[in-house]
TORKE-81592 format. One line per field, with one value per residue (C-alpha): x, y, z; residue in three letters. Coordinates in steps of 0.1 Angstrom, whole numbers, always signed. Example, Ala and Ser with C-alpha at 12.3 -4.5 7.8 and 13.67 -1.06 7.14 Angstrom:
TORKE-81592
px [+123:+137]
py [-45:-11]
pz [+78:+71]
aa [Ala:Ser]
END
This chain:
TORKE-81592
px [+406:+427:+439:+451:+415:+417:+450:+453:+461:+496:+505:+493:+513:+544:+539:+535:+567:+587:+569:+596:+569:+555:+567:+578:+600:+622:+659:+662:+639:+654:+690:+705:+728:+712:+740:+718:+692:+718:+729:+694:+682:+713:+706:+670:+679:+702:+676:+651:+677:+680:+646:+648:+681:+668:+639:+663:+687:+661:+639:+603:+572:+579:+614:+603:+586:+617:+640:+617:+616:+654:+660:+635:+652:+686:+673:+655:+686:+707:+682:+684:+722:+720:+694:+717:+745:+726:+699:+714:+685:+686:+649:+640:+668:+656:+620:+630:+652:+622:+599:+623:+628:+590:+588:+615:+595:+563:+581:+597:+565:+544:+571:+578:+540:+535:+563:+548:+513:+527:+547:+518:+495:+516:+515:+491:+461:+454]
py [-25:-16:-49:-31:-30:-68:-69:-72:-39:-50:-59:-25:-7:-26:-19:+18:+19:+4:+19:+41:+61:+77:+112:+104:+76:+96:+94:+132:+127:+94:+89:+123:+141:+174:+188:+185:+207:+234:+233:+233:+260:+281:+278:+286:+317:+329:+324:+344:+371:+380:+396:+412:+428:+440:+457:+472:+486:+511:+514:+519:+516:+479:+484:+479:+446:+435:+444:+426:+395:+395:+398:+370:+347:+353:+347:+315:+302:+309:+290:+261:+260:+263:+234:+212:+215:+218:+191:+157:+134:+127:+123:+154:+174:+164:+173:+207:+213:+204:+227:+256:+251:+252:+283:+299:+291:+305:+337:+341:+335:+359:+386:+386:+384:+414:+433:+426:+437:+469:+478:+470:+492:+522:+517:+543:+527:+538]
pz [+496:+526:+542:+574:+586:+589:+607:+645:+663:+673:+638:+624:+651:+642:+605:+612:+633:+604:+574:+557:+538:+570:+576:+612:+599:+575:+581:+587:+617:+630:+623:+614:+638:+628:+607:+575:+592:+598:+561:+547:+570:+562:+525:+531:+552:+524:+498:+519:+525:+489:+484:+519:+511:+478:+496:+521:+495:+485:+516:+510:+531:+537:+551:+588:+579:+559:+588:+613:+590:+585:+623:+631:+604:+620:+655:+644:+626:+657:+678:+653:+655:+693:+695:+673:+699:+732:+730:+738:+730:+692:+686:+705:+689:+654:+662:+675:+644:+622:+640:+639:+602:+597:+618:+597:+565:+580:+591:+557:+538:+560:+561:+523:+516:+539:+521:+487:+498:+514:+483:+460:+481:+472:+435:+420:+403:+368]
aa [Met:Asp:Asp:Arg:Ala:His:Gln:Pro:Ala:His:Arg:Ala:Arg:Arg:Arg:Ser:Ala:Thr:Asp:Pro:Thr:Leu:Val:Arg:Asn:Gln:Pro:Ala:Leu:Arg:Ser:Ser:Asp:Gly:Thr:Ile:Trp:Ile:Val:Val:Ala:Gly:Gly:Phe:Ala:Leu:Ala:Cys:Ala:Val:Pro:Leu:Val:Leu:Ile:Leu:Val:Asp:Pro:Gly:Pro:Ser:Ala:Val:Val:Ala:Trp:Thr:Thr:Ala:Val:Leu:Met:Val:Val:Leu:Tyr:Ala:Ala:Leu:Val:Ala:Ala:Arg:Phe:Leu:Ile:Ala:Asp:Arg:Val:Gln:Arg:Leu:Arg:Val:Leu:Ala:Val:Leu:Met:Leu:Val:Met:Ala:Ala:Val:Ala:Leu:Leu:Gly:Leu:Leu:Ala:Cys:Val:Leu:Ile:Glu:Trp:Ser:Thr:Val:Pro:Arg:Val]
END
């Protein structure tokens, strides 16, 4: 049984503020200077660039979507790097970096999924 239901409210709040298993209490969101976000986002952007470049080497019907996705990834990465150096408040900076990384992941996922669906739609059905 969950013993937190029997704790006073102030004690439950104090516990949640120091509980290292909570997402908001992870070191990358509390004590980092933001450099790790740049490194991870850069690696992620490079990993996403591989299939996009392969699509663009032999442009097919999904080339426009691949270009758009690639440009958005570069813009989002540039925004992430700019945020790392322009936002002074550590907590706000780390939250902005996390959000930008999530947006990069969403853009990459949707862009690559759209490219795959477009390419598959041109395959003749037997």
